[in-house]
Backbone as numpy.savetxt, mean C-alpha at the origin, in Angstrom:
# Nx Ny Nz CAx CAy CAz Cx Cy Cz
1.77 -0.37 -5.17 1.51 0.27 -3.90 2.80 0.95 -3.48
2.67 2.20 -3.03 3.82 2.97 -2.57 3.60 3.33 -1.11
4.57 3.00 -0.27 4.55 3.39 1.14 5.57 4.50 1.34
5.17 5.55 2.04 6.04 6.69 2.29 6.09 6.95 3.79
7.27 6.86 4.36 7.46 7.15 5.78 8.77 7.91 5.94
8.70 9.01 6.62 9.90 9.84 6.87 10.63 10.21 5.59
9.88 10.43 4.50 10.49 10.87 3.26 11.09 9.78 2.40
11.05 8.53 2.84 11.57 7.45 2.01 10.40 6.63 1.48
10.47 6.30 0.20 9.41 5.53 -0.45 9.84 4.09 -0.66
8.89 3.19 -0.45 9.09 1.78 -0.78 7.91 1.35 -1.65
8.20 0.70 -2.74 7.17 0.27 -3.68 7.11 -1.25 -3.70
5.89 -1.77 -3.83 5.74 -3.21 -3.99 4.49 -3.50 -4.81
4.51 -4.64 -5.46 3.38 -5.12 -6.24 2.63 -6.13 -5.40
1.31 -6.03 -5.32 0.55 -7.02 -4.56 0.81 -8.43 -5.10
0.83 -9.41 -4.20 0.97 -10.80 -4.62 -0.05 -11.65 -3.88
-0.13 -12.90 -4.24 -1.14 -13.80 -3.67 -1.02 -13.92 -2.15
0.18 -13.75 -1.61 0.39 -13.90 -0.17 -0.15 -12.74 0.64
-0.35 -11.56 0.02 -0.78 -10.41 0.82 -2.09 -9.77 0.37
-2.82 -10.40 -0.55 -4.14 -9.88 -0.92 -5.22 -10.75 -0.28
-6.35 -10.12 0.06 -7.37 -10.82 0.84 -7.98 -12.03 0.13
-8.07 -11.98 -1.20 -8.65 -13.14 -1.88 -7.59 -14.04 -2.52
-6.32 -13.72 -2.30 -5.22 -14.59 -2.74 -4.98 -14.65 -4.23
-5.49 -13.66 -4.99 -5.26 -13.71 -6.44 -4.27 -12.66 -6.94
-3.63 -11.94 -6.01 -2.59 -10.95 -6.34 -3.11 -9.73 -7.09
-4.43 -9.52 -7.06 -5.02 -8.34 -7.70 -5.84 -7.58 -6.67
-5.84 -6.28 -6.77 -6.66 -5.46 -5.88 -7.92 -5.05 -6.62
-9.04 -5.41 -6.04 -10.35 -5.05 -6.59 -11.12 -4.33 -5.49
-12.20 -3.64 -5.83 -12.99 -2.98 -4.79 -13.36 -3.95 -3.67
-13.11 -3.54 -2.44 -13.41 -4.37 -1.27 -12.27 -5.26 -0.83
-11.24 -5.44 -1.66 -10.10 -6.26 -1.27 -9.26 -5.54 -0.22
-8.54 -6.31 0.53 -7.59 -5.77 1.50 -6.20 -6.31 1.18
-5.23 -5.51 1.55 -3.85 -5.93 1.38 -3.17 -5.83 2.74
-2.32 -6.79 3.03 -1.64 -6.81 4.32 -0.14 -6.95 4.06
0.61 -6.05 4.67 2.06 -6.08 4.47 2.74 -5.42 5.66
3.78 -6.02 6.17 4.57 -5.40 7.24 5.33 -4.24 6.62
5.16 -3.06 7.20 5.81 -1.89 6.61 7.17 -1.60 7.23
7.41 -2.05 8.44 8.71 -1.89 9.07 9.13 -0.46 9.31
8.18 0.46 9.33 8.51 1.87 9.50 8.55 2.23 10.98
9.59 2.95 11.40 9.63 3.41 12.79 8.72 4.62 13.02
8.25 5.22 11.94 7.39 6.40 12.04 5.96 5.99 12.36
5.22 6.88 13.05 3.81 6.60 13.30 2.92 7.26 12.25
3.53 7.90 11.26 2.80 8.57 10.18 3.20 7.91 8.86
2.25 7.29 8.18 2.57 6.51 6.99 1.68 6.95 5.84
2.30 7.22 4.70 1.55 7.55 3.49 1.38 6.30 2.65
0.19 6.14 2.07 -0.10 4.99 1.23 -0.67 5.50 -0.09
-0.10 5.04 -1.19 -0.59 5.40 -2.51 -0.77 4.11 -3.31
-1.91 3.99 -3.97 -2.16 2.85 -4.86 -2.27 3.40 -6.27
-1.45 2.85 -7.17 -1.38 3.32 -8.54 -1.76 2.18 -9.48
-2.68 2.46 -10.42 -3.03 1.49 -11.46 -1.91 1.54 -12.49
-1.13 0.46 -12.57 0.09 0.46 -13.37 -0.13 0.74 -14.86
-1.05 0.05 -15.54 -1.17 0.30 -16.99 -1.51 1.76 -17.34
-2.36 2.40 -16.53 -2.78 3.77 -16.87 -2.02 4.83 -16.08
-1.24 4.39 -15.08 -0.51 5.29 -14.19 -1.46 6.23 -13.43
-2.68 5.78 -13.19 -3.68 6.56 -12.44 -3.54 6.30 -10.95
-3.58 7.37 -10.16 -3.55 7.23 -8.70 -4.96 6.92 -8.23
-5.13 5.76 -7.59 -6.43 5.33 -7.11 -6.66 5.75 -5.66
-5.60 5.75 -4.87 -5.67 6.14 -3.46 -4.39 6.90 -3.13
-4.53 7.98 -2.38 -3.37 8.73 -1.88 -3.78 9.26 -0.51
-3.27 8.63 0.54 -3.75 8.93 1.89 -2.60 8.83 2.89
-2.73 9.54 3.98 -1.80 9.44 5.10 -2.57 8.95 6.30
-1.96 8.07 7.06 -2.58 7.51 8.26 -1.61 7.58 9.42
-2.14 7.82 10.59 -1.34 7.75 11.82 -1.54 6.37 12.40
-0.45 5.66 12.61 -0.49 4.30 13.12 -0.16 4.33 14.61
-1.05 3.80 15.46 -0.79 3.83 16.89 0.45 3.01 17.25
1.19 3.51 18.20 2.42 2.82 18.63 2.10 1.54 19.37
């Protein structure tokens, strides 16, 4: 998972503590929760399948203050 805010990227791998079913894998319908710590209200989120390097999600969201 790649978070992009104000031109800086932060990457992290899902783990059991932040996936909805606690198995550290993202499957259809799963949710991931992570504090992003970004001061920006505009956040880009990209999910990449590591073995194939395929982009599964590439989206920007406005986060209410």
